[in-house]
N, C-alpha and C positions, 0 to 999 in steps of 0.2 A: 503494499499500499504506499502511496505517496504521503509526504507530509501533510498535503492540502486534505487528502482524504481522511488521514488520522485526525487532523484538527477539527474537521467537520463532524466527524464521528464522535469525538469527545464533547464538542459542544452540543450537539444534538441530544446526546444521552444525558448530560448534565441538565440541560434545559428542560427535559422531560421530567425530572424530579424536582425542579425548582419550586413549583407551587406548594408541594408538601413541605419542603424546607422552610419556606416562607410562612407558611401556616403555622408550623410548630413555633417558630420565633415570634410570630404575632400573638399566639395564645399565651406565651410566657410573658410577653411585654404587656399584655392586657391585665394579667392576673398573676404576678409572680408568686409562687409557692414552691414547696419542694417537689410536688408532683409535675407542675409545669415546668420546673427547672429540669428535671430529669427528662422529660419529653423534649423539651428544647434542645437538650444535649444529646439524646439517644436518636431521635427520629432523624435529624439531618445526618448523623453518622451512619445509620442504616440506609438511609436513602442514597448516600453518596457510595456506600459499599455496594449497593444493588447496581448504580449506574456504573461502577467500575466492573462489576461482574459482567454486565451487558456489553460493555465496551471490549473487555479481553474475549469473551465468547465470540463477538462478531469478528474481531481481528484474526482469532485462531481459525475460525470457520473460513475466512477469505484466504488465509495463507496456508491452510492444511495441504492443499494441492501442490504447494511448492517445496514442501519438505520431503527431503530423500534421506534414507538411512541405508547405510550398508548393512549387509546381512552379517549379524555377529558370528563369530567364530564359535565352534562348539567349546563348551566350558572346559573340557579336558583335552582339547586338541594338541595342546603343547606337552602332554605327558606321555610316556611310554607304558605306564602302567606297572613298571617295575620299582620297587622301592627299596 
């Protein structure tokens, strides 16, 4: 993927979670308490984590076809069996 594609993907996925993050922060701002503080702290973290999962999944999906692996040697191919 190009830099432009990656930047667009990150922006798109983060913006998709923006409303939830803003709502959690607004709720805390309106009524600061231990519960709303926890929500204000945890919800954005969770939403950002979900956005990052989406980003990584899409990048992996788009680049999986480009990955090549050499066939690994057999585990004991370097031994003669004599000890």
